[in-house]
N, CA, C and O atoms as CSV, one atom per row, in Angstrom:
chain,resi,resn,atom,element,x,y,z
A,1,UNK,N,N,0.919,13.939,-9.238
A,1,UNK,CA,C,1.433,15.275,-9.034
A,1,UNK,C,C,2.743,15.187,-8.272
A,1,UNK,O,O,3.007,14.201,-7.584
A,2,UNK,N,N,3.566,16.228,-8.399
A,2,UNK,CA,C,4.852,16.279,-7.711
A,2,UNK,C,C,4.865,17.422,-6.704
A,2,UNK,O,O,4.326,18.497,-6.968
A,3,UNK,N,N,5.477,17.187,-5.559
A,3,UNK,CA,C,5.586,18.197,-4.508
A,3,UNK,C,C,6.870,17.965,-3.723
A,3,UNK,O,O,7.441,16.874,-3.754
A,4,UNK,N,N,7.313,18.991,-3.026
A,4,UNK,CA,C,8.479,18.857,-2.157
A,4,UNK,C,C,8.051,18.837,-0.688
A,4,UNK,O,O,8.898,18.843,0.205
A,5,UNK,N,N,6.748,18.814,-0.440
A,5,UNK,CA,C,6.214,18.812,0.916
A,5,UNK,C,C,5.595,17.451,1.217
A,5,UNK,O,O,4.784,16.941,0.443
A,6,UNK,N,N,5.979,16.877,2.335
A,6,UNK,CA,C,5.473,15.549,2.696
A,6,UNK,C,C,3.974,15.592,2.963
A,6,UNK,O,O,3.504,16.435,3.727
A,7,UNK,N,N,3.222,14.689,2.339
A,7,UNK,CA,C,1.807,14.571,2.668
A,7,UNK,C,C,1.664,14.077,4.118
A,7,UNK,O,O,2.565,13.426,4.648
A,8,UNK,N,N,0.541,14.388,4.741
A,8,UNK,CA,C,0.271,13.927,6.100
A,8,UNK,C,C,-1.033,13.128,6.105
A,8,UNK,O,O,-1.791,13.168,5.136
A,9,UNK,N,N,-1.288,12.420,7.170
A,9,UNK,CA,C,-2.438,11.522,7.253
A,9,UNK,C,C,-3.769,12.233,7.034
A,9,UNK,O,O,-4.719,11.614,6.552
A,10,UNK,N,N,-3.860,13.508,7.373
A,10,UNK,CA,C,-5.122,14.229,7.208
A,10,UNK,C,C,-5.352,14.716,5.782
A,10,UNK,O,O,-6.435,15.213,5.474
A,11,UNK,N,N,-4.355,14.585,4.902
A,11,UNK,CA,C,-4.543,14.933,3.494
A,11,UNK,C,C,-5.402,13.859,2.847
A,11,UNK,O,O,-5.022,12.689,2.812
A,12,UNK,N,N,-6.570,14.260,2.331
A,12,UNK,CA,C,-7.488,13.272,1.761
A,12,UNK,C,C,-7.822,13.538,0.307
A,12,UNK,O,O,-8.139,12.607,-0.434
A,13,UNK,N,N,-7.755,14.809,-0.122
A,13,UNK,CA,C,-8.115,15.182,-1.484
A,13,UNK,C,C,-7.059,16.123,-2.058
A,13,UNK,O,O,-6.245,16.685,-1.327
A,14,UNK,N,N,-7.089,16.282,-3.376
A,14,UNK,CA,C,-6.125,17.124,-4.083
A,14,UNK,C,C,-6.041,18.533,-3.494
A,14,UNK,O,O,-4.950,19.092,-3.395
A,15,UNK,N,N,-7.161,19.103,-3.110
A,15,UNK,CA,C,-7.164,20.457,-2.557
A,15,UNK,C,C,-6.302,20.555,-1.294
A,15,UNK,O,O,-5.790,21.630,-0.980
A,16,UNK,N,N,-6.138,19.453,-0.574
A,16,UNK,CA,C,-5.314,19.446,0.641
A,16,UNK,C,C,-3.830,19.600,0.335
A,16,UNK,O,O,-3.072,20.049,1.195
A,17,UNK,N,N,-3.402,19.240,-0.864
A,17,UNK,CA,C,-1.977,19.261,-1.209
A,17,UNK,C,C,-1.641,20.158,-2.393
A,17,UNK,O,O,-0.466,20.390,-2.675
A,18,UNK,N,N,-2.650,20.663,-3.087
A,18,UNK,CA,C,-2.404,21.422,-4.320
A,18,UNK,C,C,-1.576,22.681,-4.092
A,18,UNK,O,O,-0.882,23.129,-5.004
A,19,UNK,N,N,-1.635,23.259,-2.896
A,19,UNK,CA,C,-0.862,24.469,-2.614
A,19,UNK,C,C,0.634,24.231,-2.538
A,19,UNK,O,O,1.415,25.182,-2.558
A,20,UNK,N,N,1.048,22.954,-2.448
A,20,UNK,CA,C,2.475,22.626,-2.369
A,20,UNK,C,C,2.990,21.999,-3.666
A,20,UNK,O,O,4.152,21.601,-3.748
A,21,UNK,N,N,2.132,21.914,-4.667
A,21,UNK,CA,C,2.502,21.297,-5.941
A,21,UNK,C,C,3.537,22.134,-6.674
A,21,UNK,O,O,3.590,23.352,-6.506
A,22,UNK,N,N,4.358,21.480,-7.486
A,22,UNK,CA,C,5.309,22.208,-8.335
A,22,UNK,C,C,4.562,23.239,-9.175
A,22,UNK,O,O,3.407,23.036,-9.552
A,23,UNK,N,N,5.228,24.326,-9.454
A,23,UNK,CA,C,4.634,25.354,-10.304
A,23,UNK,C,C,4.514,24.842,-11.735
A,23,UNK,O,O,5.341,24.056,-12.199
A,24,UNK,N,N,3.483,25.292,-12.419
A,24,UNK,CA,C,3.278,24.954,-13.827
A,24,UNK,C,C,4.420,25.542,-14.658
A,24,UNK,O,O,4.798,26.699,-14.473
A,25,UNK,N,N,4.953,24.758,-15.552
A,25,UNK,CA,C,5.984,25.247,-16.460
A,25,UNK,C,C,7.249,24.410,-16.424
A,25,UNK,O,O,7.418,23.554,-15.556
A,26,UNK,N,N,8.126,24.661,-17.366
A,26,UNK,CA,C,9.417,23.977,-17.486
A,26,UNK,C,C,9.283,22.455,-17.597
A,26,UNK,O,O,10.147,21.709,-17.135
A,27,UNK,N,N,8.193,22.012,-18.214
A,27,UNK,CA,C,7.984,20.580,-18.421
A,27,UNK,C,C,7.008,19.967,-17.442
A,27,UNK,O,O,6.681,18.786,-17.556
A,28,UNK,N,N,6.537,20.742,-16.484
A,28,UNK,CA,C,5.561,20.230,-15.523
A,28,UNK,C,C,4.239,20.949,-15.727
A,28,UNK,O,O,4.206,22.169,-15.884
A,29,UNK,N,N,3.146,20.188,-15.724
A,29,UNK,CA,C,1.815,20.751,-15.874
A,29,UNK,C,C,1.067,20.590,-14.558
A,29,UNK,O,O,1.061,19.508,-13.971
A,30,UNK,N,N,0.437,21.665,-14.095
A,30,UNK,CA,C,-0.329,21.602,-12.859
A,30,UNK,C,C,-1.275,20.410,-12.896
A,30,UNK,O,O,-1.973,20.192,-13.886
A,31,UNK,N,N,-1.294,19.649,-11.825
A,31,UNK,CA,C,-2.100,18.430,-11.754
A,31,UNK,C,C,-1.292,17.191,-12.061
A,31,UNK,O,O,-1.753,16.073,-11.829
A,32,UNK,N,N,-0.088,17.375,-12.581
A,32,UNK,CA,C,0.785,16.243,-12.873
A,32,UNK,C,C,0.482,15.596,-14.204
A,32,UNK,O,O,-0.019,16.242,-15.124
A,33,UNK,N,N,0.786,14.327,-14.298
A,33,UNK,CA,C,0.585,13.566,-15.531
A,33,UNK,C,C,-0.233,12.325,-15.207
A,33,UNK,O,O,-0.230,11.843,-14.074
A,34,UNK,N,N,-0.922,11.821,-16.200
A,34,UNK,CA,C,-1.775,10.647,-16.000
A,34,UNK,C,C,-0.943,9.380,-15.845
A,34,UNK,O,O,-0.022,9.121,-16.619
A,35,UNK,N,N,-1.287,8.603,-14.835
A,35,UNK,CA,C,-0.692,7.282,-14.645
A,35,UNK,C,C,-1.695,6.269,-15.188
A,35,UNK,O,O,-2.863,6.273,-14.799
A,36,UNK,N,N,-1.240,5.408,-16.082
A,36,UNK,CA,C,-2.116,4.444,-16.721
A,36,UNK,C,C,-2.063,3.100,-16.002
A,36,UNK,O,O,-0.987,2.552,-15.760
A,37,UNK,N,N,-3.230,2.584,-15.668
A,37,UNK,CA,C,-3.309,1.262,-15.053
A,37,UNK,C,C,-3.129,0.217,-16.139
A,37,UNK,O,O,-3.848,0.208,-17.138
A,38,UNK,N,N,-2.149,-0.671,-15.929
A,38,UNK,CA,C,-1.950,-1.738,-16.900
A,38,UNK,C,C,-2.704,-2.985,-16.482
A,38,UNK,O,O,-3.116,-3.776,-17.330
A,39,UNK,N,N,-2.888,-3.167,-15.183
A,39,UNK,CA,C,-3.691,-4.284,-14.711
A,39,UNK,C,C,-3.977,-4.112,-13.227
A,39,UNK,O,O,-3.299,-3.365,-12.522
A,40,UNK,N,N,-4.982,-4.812,-12.786
A,40,UNK,CA,C,-5.221,-4.939,-11.359
A,40,UNK,C,C,-5.715,-6.351,-11.118
A,40,UNK,O,O,-6.463,-6.906,-11.922
A,41,UNK,N,N,-5.302,-6.914,-10.031
A,41,UNK,CA,C,-5.672,-8.283,-9.729
A,41,UNK,C,C,-6.284,-8.362,-8.340
A,41,UNK,O,O,-5.871,-7.640,-7.433
A,42,UNK,N,N,-7.245,-9.218,-8.175
A,42,UNK,CA,C,-7.905,-9.427,-6.887
A,42,UNK,C,C,-7.609,-10.846,-6.438
A,42,UNK,O,O,-8.051,-11.811,-7.061
A,43,UNK,N,N,-6.864,-10.964,-5.361
A,43,UNK,CA,C,-6.541,-12.260,-4.802
A,43,UNK,C,C,-7.002,-12.281,-3.356
A,43,UNK,O,O,-6.429,-11.593,-2.511
A,44,UNK,N,N,-8.022,-13.057,-3.066
A,44,UNK,CA,C,-8.533,-13.222,-1.701
A,44,UNK,C,C,-8.837,-11.883,-1.037
A,44,UNK,O,O,-8.518,-11.678,0.135
A,45,UNK,N,N,-9.452,-10.975,-1.786
A,45,UNK,CA,C,-9.864,-9.701,-1.211
A,45,UNK,C,C,-8.807,-8.611,-1.206
A,45,UNK,O,O,-9.056,-7.525,-0.681
A,46,UNK,N,N,-7.643,-8.865,-1.770
A,46,UNK,CA,C,-6.587,-7.855,-1.870
A,46,UNK,C,C,-6.386,-7.514,-3.339
A,46,UNK,O,O,-6.127,-8.395,-4.159
A,47,UNK,N,N,-6.505,-6.243,-3.664
A,47,UNK,CA,C,-6.337,-5.797,-5.044
A,47,UNK,C,C,-4.945,-5.191,-5.207
A,47,UNK,O,O,-4.555,-4.303,-4.450
A,48,UNK,N,N,-4.206,-5.676,-6.193
A,48,UNK,CA,C,-2.882,-5.150,-6.522
A,48,UNK,C,C,-3.027,-4.336,-7.807
A,48,UNK,O,O,-3.510,-4.847,-8.818
A,49,UNK,N,N,-2.611,-3.076,-7.766
A,49,UNK,CA,C,-2.731,-2.188,-8.925
A,49,UNK,C,C,-1.353,-1.977,-9.536
A,49,UNK,O,O,-0.411,-1.590,-8.845
A,50,UNK,N,N,-1.243,-2.233,-10.831
A,50,UNK,CA,C,0.018,-2.065,-11.551
A,50,UNK,C,C,-0.133,-0.891,-12.513
A,50,UNK,O,O,-1.069,-0.841,-13.311
A,51,UNK,N,N,0.799,0.049,-12.423
A,51,UNK,CA,C,0.765,1.273,-13.240
A,51,UNK,C,C,1.974,1.344,-14.150
A,51,UNK,O,O,3.052,0.856,-13.811
A,52,UNK,N,N,1.784,1.957,-15.314
A,52,UNK,CA,C,2.898,2.267,-16.204
A,52,UNK,C,C,3.711,3.405,-15.585
A,52,UNK,O,O,3.137,4.271,-14.926
A,53,UNK,N,N,5.029,3.426,-15.779
A,53,UNK,CA,C,5.832,4.548,-15.296
A,53,UNK,C,C,5.380,5.863,-15.946
A,53,UNK,O,O,4.903,5.877,-17.081
A,54,UNK,N,N,5.537,6.949,-15.214
A,54,UNK,CA,C,5.215,8.286,-15.716
A,54,UNK,C,C,6.533,9.041,-15.858
A,54,UNK,O,O,7.322,9.106,-14.916
A,55,UNK,N,N,6.766,9.613,-17.045
A,55,UNK,CA,C,8.025,10.300,-17.316
A,55,UNK,C,C,7.777,11.801,-17.432
A,55,UNK,O,O,6.888,12.242,-18.160
A,56,UNK,N,N,8.578,12.578,-16.701
A,56,UNK,CA,C,8.555,14.040,-16.780
A,56,UNK,C,C,9.857,14.471,-17.433
A,56,UNK,O,O,10.927,14.014,-17.031
A,57,UNK,N,N,9.786,15.349,-18.440
A,57,UNK,CA,C,10.973,15.869,-19.112
A,57,UNK,C,C,11.032,17.372,-18.900
A,57,UNK,O,O,10.111,18.100,-19.273
A,58,UNK,N,N,12.122,17.830,-18.299
A,58,UNK,CA,C,12.274,19.256,-17.999
A,58,UNK,C,C,12.604,20.036,-19.268
A,58,UNK,O,O,13.440,19.620,-20.070
A,59,UNK,N,N,11.930,21.177,-19.434
A,59,UNK,CA,C,12.238,22.083,-20.545
A,59,UNK,C,C,12.902,23.350,-20.011
A,59,UNK,O,O,13.098,24.318,-20.745
A,60,UNK,N,N,13.235,23.329,-18.757
A,60,UNK,CA,C,13.908,24.378,-17.994
A,60,UNK,C,C,14.127,23.761,-16.631
A,60,UNK,O,O,13.831,22.581,-16.443
A,61,UNK,N,N,14.638,24.520,-15.670
A,61,UNK,CA,C,14.834,23.967,-14.328
A,61,UNK,C,C,13.483,23.557,-13.753
A,61,UNK,O,O,12.549,24.359,-13.732
A,62,UNK,N,N,13.373,22.323,-13.289
A,62,UNK,CA,C,12.119,21.810,-12.745
A,62,UNK,C,C,12.379,21.224,-11.359
A,62,UNK,O,O,13.235,20.354,-11.195
A,63,UNK,N,N,11.639,21.705,-10.370
A,63,UNK,CA,C,11.791,21.199,-9.016
A,63,UNK,C,C,12.145,22.315,-8.065
A,63,UNK,O,O,12.107,23.486,-8.440
A,64,UNK,N,N,12.483,21.974,-6.854
A,64,UNK,CA,C,12.699,20.628,-6.352
A,64,UNK,C,C,11.387,19.938,-5.988
A,64,UNK,O,O,10.382,20.585,-5.692
A,65,UNK,N,N,11.427,18.603,-6.018
A,65,UNK,CA,C,10.314,17.777,-5.569
A,65,UNK,C,C,10.888,16.511,-4.955
A,65,UNK,O,O,11.969,16.061,-5.335
A,66,UNK,N,N,10.172,15.949,-4.021
A,66,UNK,CA,C,10.592,14.712,-3.369
A,66,UNK,C,C,9.488,13.652,-3.400
A,66,UNK,O,O,9.759,12.456,-3.294
A,67,UNK,N,N,8.249,14.106,-3.547
A,67,UNK,CA,C,7.105,13.209,-3.433
A,67,UNK,C,C,6.282,13.204,-4.720
A,67,UNK,O,O,6.047,14.248,-5.326
A,68,UNK,N,N,5.856,12.022,-5.119
A,68,UNK,CA,C,4.880,11.860,-6.190
A,68,UNK,C,C,3.594,11.391,-5.526
A,68,UNK,O,O,3.598,10.417,-4.773
A,69,UNK,N,N,2.497,12.082,-5.803
A,69,UNK,CA,C,1.221,11.753,-5.190
A,69,UNK,C,C,0.253,11.285,-6.271
A,69,UNK,O,O,0.088,11.949,-7.294
A,70,UNK,N,N,-0.387,10.135,-6.041
A,70,UNK,CA,C,-1.398,9.628,-6.961
A,70,UNK,C,C,-2.756,10.189,-6.540
A,70,UNK,O,O,-3.162,10.081,-5.383
A,71,UNK,N,N,-3.443,10.789,-7.508
A,71,UNK,CA,C,-4.747,11.407,-7.276
A,71,UNK,C,C,-5.736,10.792,-8.261
A,71,UNK,O,O,-5.429,10.663,-9.446
A,72,UNK,N,N,-6.913,10.415,-7.784
A,72,UNK,CA,C,-7.960,9.914,-8.672
A,72,UNK,C,C,-8.783,11.113,-9.123
A,72,UNK,O,O,-9.512,11.698,-8.321
A,73,UNK,N,N,-8.677,11.485,-10.389
A,73,UNK,CA,C,-9.365,12.684,-10.900
A,73,UNK,C,C,-10.779,12.395,-11.386
A,73,UNK,O,O,-11.462,13.301,-11.863
A,74,UNK,N,N,-11.227,11.154,-11.273
A,74,UNK,CA,C,-12.547,10.784,-11.777
A,74,UNK,C,C,-13.710,11.179,-10.865
A,74,UNK,O,O,-14.645,11.826,-11.338
A,75,UNK,N,N,-13.694,10.816,-9.569
A,75,UNK,CA,C,-14.869,11.085,-8.725
A,75,UNK,C,C,-15.103,12.575,-8.467
A,75,UNK,O,O,-14.175,13.384,-8.473
A,76,UNK,N,N,-16.347,12.898,-8.246
A,76,UNK,CA,C,-16.689,14.271,-7.853
A,76,UNK,C,C,-17.026,14.344,-6.367
A,76,UNK,O,O,-17.044,15.429,-5.787
A,77,UNK,N,N,-17.293,13.184,-5.743
A,77,UNK,CA,C,-17.522,13.138,-4.307
A,77,UNK,C,C,-16.801,11.935,-3.736
A,77,UNK,O,O,-17.252,10.814,-3.969
A,78,UNK,N,N,-15.722,12.092,-3.012
A,78,UNK,CA,C,-15.044,13.365,-2.814
A,78,UNK,C,C,-14.310,13.775,-4.099
A,78,UNK,O,O,-13.954,12.930,-4.919
A,79,UNK,N,N,-14.099,15.049,-4.251
A,79,UNK,CA,C,-13.441,15.577,-5.438
A,79,UNK,C,C,-11.945,15.281,-5.394
A,79,UNK,O,O,-11.241,15.729,-4.489
A,80,UNK,N,N,-11.471,14.528,-6.371
A,80,UNK,CA,C,-10.057,14.197,-6.544
A,80,UNK,C,C,-9.410,13.628,-5.269
A,80,UNK,O,O,-8.518,14.255,-4.696
A,81,UNK,N,N,-9.857,12.448,-4.828
A,81,UNK,CA,C,-9.255,11.853,-3.629
A,81,UNK,C,C,-7.809,11.413,-3.875
A,81,UNK,O,O,-7.443,11.022,-4.983
A,82,UNK,N,N,-7.007,11.485,-2.827
A,82,UNK,CA,C,-5.631,11.013,-2.890
A,82,UNK,C,C,-5.638,9.500,-2.712
A,82,UNK,O,O,-6.418,8.960,-1.927
A,83,UNK,N,N,-4.765,8.827,-3.445
A,83,UNK,CA,C,-4.710,7.370,-3.401
A,83,UNK,C,C,-3.462,6.885,-2.672
A,83,UNK,O,O,-3.543,6.025,-1.795
A,84,UNK,N,N,-2.314,7.435,-3.034
A,84,UNK,CA,C,-1.043,6.997,-2.462
A,84,UNK,C,C,0.005,8.064,-2.741
A,84,UNK,O,O,-0.190,8.943,-3.580
A,85,UNK,N,N,1.118,7.972,-2.023
A,85,UNK,CA,C,2.243,8.846,-2.350
A,85,UNK,C,C,3.531,8.053,-2.248
A,85,UNK,O,O,3.603,7.033,-1.563
A,86,UNK,N,N,4.553,8.547,-2.948
A,86,UNK,CA,C,5.850,7.909,-2.984
A,86,UNK,C,C,6.901,8.919,-2.558
A,86,UNK,O,O,6.904,10.053,-3.036
A,87,UNK,N,N,7.789,8.516,-1.665
A,87,UNK,CA,C,8.860,9.363,-1.159
A,87,UNK,C,C,10.147,8.907,-1.832
A,87,UNK,O,O,10.554,7.756,-1.676
A,88,UNK,N,N,10.789,9.796,-2.576
A,88,UNK,CA,C,12.018,9.448,-3.280
A,88,UNK,C,C,13.260,9.634,-2.421
A,88,UNK,O,O,14.377,9.490,-2.917
A,89,UNK,N,N,13.082,9.957,-1.126
A,89,UNK,CA,C,14.197,9.979,-0.185
A,89,UNK,C,C,14.943,11.283,-0.069
A,89,UNK,O,O,15.490,11.583,0.993
A,90,UNK,N,N,14.984,12.066,-1.121
A,90,UNK,CA,C,15.605,13.387,-1.097
A,90,UNK,C,C,15.041,14.202,-2.251
A,90,UNK,O,O,14.478,13.654,-3.199
A,91,UNK,N,N,15.196,15.499,-2.160
A,91,UNK,CA,C,14.652,16.383,-3.193
A,91,UNK,C,C,15.378,16.186,-4.519
A,91,UNK,O,O,16.584,15.947,-4.563
A,92,UNK,N,N,14.607,16.294,-5.595
A,92,UNK,CA,C,15.124,16.140,-6.956
A,92,UNK,C,C,14.886,17.443,-7.705
A,92,UNK,O,O,13.794,18.006,-7.643
A,93,UNK,N,N,15.892,17.918,-8.404
A,93,UNK,CA,C,15.759,19.076,-9.288
A,93,UNK,C,C,16.313,18.663,-10.648
A,93,UNK,O,O,17.408,18.108,-10.742
A,94,UNK,N,N,15.550,18.938,-11.694
A,94,UNK,CA,C,15.982,18.585,-13.047
A,94,UNK,C,C,16.464,19.816,-13.788
A,94,UNK,O,O,15.880,20.894,-13.666
A,95,UNK,N,N,17.519,19.655,-14.547
A,95,UNK,CA,C,17.975,20.697,-15.472
A,95,UNK,C,C,17.253,20.480,-16.799
A,95,UNK,O,O,16.732,19.396,-17.061
A,96,UNK,N,N,17.226,21.500,-17.617
A,96,UNK,CA,C,16.558,21.398,-18.912
A,96,UNK,C,C,17.076,20.195,-19.692
A,96,UNK,O,O,18.284,20.000,-19.823
A,97,UNK,N,N,16.152,19.395,-20.205
A,97,UNK,CA,C,16.503,18.211,-20.984
A,97,UNK,C,C,16.589,16.937,-20.169
A,97,UNK,O,O,16.574,15.845,-20.736
A,98,UNK,N,N,16.678,17.048,-18.846
A,98,UNK,CA,C,16.739,15.855,-18.008
A,98,UNK,C,C,15.336,15.275,-17.821
A,98,UNK,O,O,14.334,15.983,-17.932
A,99,UNK,N,N,15.288,13.984,-17.539
A,99,UNK,CA,C,13.998,13.330,-17.315
A,99,UNK,C,C,13.958,12.713,-15.929
A,99,UNK,O,O,14.990,12.381,-15.346
A,100,UNK,N,N,12.758,12.569,-15.423
A,100,UNK,CA,C,12.512,11.872,-14.167
A,100,UNK,C,C,11.402,10.876,-14.425
A,100,UNK,O,O,10.344,11.233,-14.943
A,101,UNK,N,N,11.643,9.625,-14.065
A,101,UNK,CA,C,10.634,8.592,-14.241
A,101,UNK,C,C,10.086,8.194,-12.885
A,101,UNK,O,O,10.805,7.676,-12.031
A,102,UNK,N,N,8.791,8.448,-12.704
A,102,UNK,CA,C,8.097,7.955,-11.512
A,102,UNK,C,C,7.760,6.513,-11.832
A,102,UNK,O,O,6.710,6.213,-12.400
A,103,UNK,N,N,8.664,5.628,-11.459
A,103,UNK,CA,C,8.512,4.219,-11.783
A,103,UNK,C,C,7.789,3.488,-10.677
A,103,UNK,O,O,8.075,3.683,-9.496
A,104,UNK,N,N,6.869,2.663,-11.058
A,104,UNK,CA,C,6.090,1.894,-10.101
A,104,UNK,C,C,6.420,0.424,-10.292
A,104,UNK,O,O,6.536,-0.039,-11.427
A,105,UNK,N,N,6.572,-0.309,-9.218
A,105,UNK,CA,C,6.944,-1.721,-9.258
A,105,UNK,C,C,5.910,-2.492,-10.090
A,105,UNK,O,O,4.751,-2.616,-9.696
A,106,UNK,N,N,6.343,-2.999,-11.228
A,106,UNK,CA,C,5.405,-3.688,-12.131
A,106,UNK,C,C,5.178,-5.141,-11.718
A,106,UNK,O,O,4.358,-5.834,-12.320
A,107,UNK,N,N,5.892,-5.604,-10.706
A,107,UNK,CA,C,5.669,-6.954,-10.201
A,107,UNK,C,C,4.822,-6.911,-8.924
A,107,UNK,O,O,3.769,-7.544,-8.849
A,108,UNK,N,N,5.286,-6.168,-7.933
A,108,UNK,CA,C,4.564,-6.063,-6.665
A,108,UNK,C,C,3.370,-5.118,-6.758
A,108,UNK,O,O,2.454,-5.171,-5.937
A,109,UNK,N,N,3.395,-4.241,-7.785
A,109,UNK,CA,C,2.334,-3.271,-7.951
A,109,UNK,C,C,2.680,-1.935,-7.333
A,109,UNK,O,O,3.555,-1.849,-6.471
A,110,UNK,N,N,1.992,-0.889,-7.773
A,110,UNK,CA,C,2.213,0.446,-7.225
A,110,UNK,C,C,1.682,0.505,-5.801
A,110,UNK,O,O,2.268,1.161,-4.940
A,111,UNK,N,N,0.574,-0.181,-5.559
A,111,UNK,CA,C,0.003,-0.268,-4.220
A,111,UNK,C,C,-1.013,-1.397,-4.199
A,111,UNK,O,O,-1.459,-1.872,-5.244
A,112,UNK,N,N,-1.370,-1.818,-2.995
A,112,UNK,CA,C,-2.403,-2.832,-2.829
A,112,UNK,C,C,-3.484,-2.290,-1.909
A,112,UNK,O,O,-3.228,-1.437,-1.059
A,113,UNK,N,N,-4.674,-2.788,-2.089
A,113,UNK,CA,C,-5.817,-2.414,-1.264
A,113,UNK,C,C,-6.406,-3.705,-0.720
A,113,UNK,O,O,-6.734,-4.622,-1.473
A,114,UNK,N,N,-6.532,-3.760,0.580
A,114,UNK,CA,C,-7.088,-4.984,1.192
A,114,UNK,C,C,-8.430,-4.670,1.821
A,114,UNK,O,O,-9.068,-5.555,2.390
C-alpha cells in the first residue's frame, strides 16, 4: 500500500495505517498491489525475502505518497499484519500516464528476518 504518512513503531496491522492510505482511483486500488515473492533463503537462521518490483501506473493525478508498506493479507490473526515499509525520501505525485516502481533489492532482498 502507498501512504504519505510515516508509519510508527506501534503500527502493527493494516487497520493501523489504512486511514492514511492513498484514495482509491487514478490508477491506485485501495489495499495497494500484490508483491510477488520470487525467492526466500534461510542462511543460519536469517531469512532473506526477494520480491518482484510492483509498478503503479497513474490514470489521473495520483499521490502524494512517500511510503510503501508491505502488508501480509493472508493471516486472520492478526488480521493483515504489517511486514515492512520503505521511505522514498520525499513525497511523490504522478501525473496521468506516469509510472512508479516500488523496486526491491533483488540481491540483498526486500527485507531479512533473523
